[in-house]
N, C-alpha and C positions, 0 to 999 in steps of 0.2 A: 503494500500499499504506500503510494507516494504522498499522501496528504500531510503526514507529520513532517518529513523533511522540508516540504514546500512551506509549511507553517513557520518553521523556524527560520527559513530564509526571509520570508515576508516580514517577520517580527524584527529580525536583525536589520533589514533594509530600512524598515520603518524608523527604527531608532537612530539611523545615521543622518537624519536630516532630510530624508526623502518622503517624509510622511505626507506632504501635500499631494504627491503623486499617487499615493495609496488610496485604495477604495475602502471606506470605512465599513461597509457591509461585509467585504471579503475579510478584513481584519477580524470582524465580529464572528463571522462564521468559523474561520479557522481557529481563532482563539477559544471559542466555546467548544469546539470539537476537542482540542487538546485539553482544556480544563475539565470538561464533562468526563472524558476518559480518564484523566488523572484522579477525579473523584471515584469513578467506577473502580479504579485499580488500588484504591486505599491510601493514596497520598494524603497526609494530614490536612484536615479542613483549613487550618491557619495558613498553610502554604498555598492552597488553592486560592483562598480568599486574597492573599497578598499578590499572587500572580494575576488575579482578576483585576486588581487595581491597575496593574501595568496595561492590560488589555483594554480597560475602560480608557485610560489615558491615551493610548494609541488611537482608540476609536474617535475620541474628542479631536485629537490633533489632525485626523484624516478627514473629519467631517467638514463639508462646506458650508452647512447651516444647520440650525437646530432640528429641523425636520428630518434631515438625513441622520443626525446623531440618534434621534429618537427611533427611527427605523432600524438602525444598526443595533442599537441596545435591545430592541424587541426581538430581532433575529438571533442575537446572542442568547437571550433567555430561552428561546425556543430549541436551539441546537444543544444548548447545555443540558437541558432537561432530557432530551432524547438520548444524547451520548452518555449521560450519567447513569442510565438505566443498567442494571446488571445484565440484561439479555441484549443489550444494544437496542438500535432503533427498528430492527426487523427488516430494514432494506439491504443491509450489507453487514458482513461480519465485523465485529468490533476489533480494533487493532490489538495486538498482544501487549499485555502490561509492560513487558521489558522495554518495548520500543516507546510506549507512552512515557514511561519514567525517564528514559534517556532524553527524549524531546523536552519534557518538563524541566529536567535538571539543566538542560542547555538554556532555556529561558530564564531560570533562575540565576544562573551564572551570568548570562548577558546583563540582566538588569542590576546585578550586584557589581559588575565591572563598570557600569556607567554611573554608579552611585545611588541608585534607587533602592531603598530598603523598606 
């Protein structure tokens, strides 16, 4: 499954000043997929919440206007709920927890490097 490496790349690019070129809905969708699966895989709630703040900040930075931000946040919530379910969303198999944990740790490491705690 290529979604997780693409998410990490999108988040890294967004953090380097190219957030204006990013699509807030795409960030919301990919961030929610990672965080929902992280929750499903048993990553501690406080870590998921902390990473969620990073995703929300990226969504806000990439949004052109308030309505776009609201739509992206709504999409985030929808995908998070679906991917956090133990059985997945029913449309495709859930990614293995080892891969999810690796990508989640990359996100944590990235925002730790840039000074976000």
